[in-house]
Phi, psi and omega in degrees: 000321182300319180298318178296313179300318181299313181291320179295314178297314177298315179301319179288315179297316180295321179291320183293318180296317177298313183291319176295313181294317179299319181292318176297321177296319179298316179295320178293332176273002174108003175291136178288118177283156176293170185290334179273358182288148187288339178253141181264335183185189185300323188261015178279147177263158186296311178230120177283172181299319181294322180292319183291327185253012183297319189259002184301330183273353183278137182289334180275350189295301185294320177295327173296314182295316181296317177294323178295313181293327175293319175299317177298317176294315179304313179295327178289318176296320174300315179298313181297315178293326177293326182280324181279343184300141175295135180256341179267150177275120181274334181219147178238134173280126180248134177277111184271349179094346181260009180090344183272302186091171178214166176248130177254129180296132184296326178291332176295311179296324178296320182293318184293316178297317179295319183289325174295317181289325179292340177279351180293149179295129180088358179261120181274321183212143177230138175230145180222142182224134177269136172226176174101209181254154181300334181267345183219066182285159172234152181234151179238114182250135177238119180255134171255105187274140173285164186296333182274355186282140174266116188301320180297313179293324176293322178290323179295316181291323178298317178295314186285329188253290190297305182291320177299318176298316178295317180299312183291319185290333178267356176072034184260149177288319178213154181222085179298144182223141167251121185247129177241125178244138173229152184269142177282139179288142182209158177283147182296138179268142179270130179254128180239000000 
């Protein structure tokens, strides 16, 4: 969802800046603007003295401006932290049975899971990524299937072998997984 919000927000800001900048450039180059447009001609300013000071005497003006700018700053900070936030899980807590526990590197578990999934019949390449919390990880697996692979059988083997092996070796009660399968592009085979 964040990726969609990110793309829509950047697209809207870019489109509005492009339209506004292009229209100001067009008016500056001598194009006659419509009657409702904010600029009248080449030598017009963006805000006249009367427009800038029109609302200064109103009691609601400055609180409204400050609240709107504060909202813009808060939304921008939220967006920036959401974009910069780590998406990968770096460590997984492993229950060792002695009450202490241990930390397992997330990349190590991802590597083992990807190599186990890559050994399945019909899988050309496998990728795995961990998300979630260190005590409740989730995995996202991407499988690139060869033309002869049966997706249902591959999914059953992935669940029964690779995911079960990763879950048991890390001592996790559960390891939710999202699996995406794509077919590898290949040339048409000639049948004779």
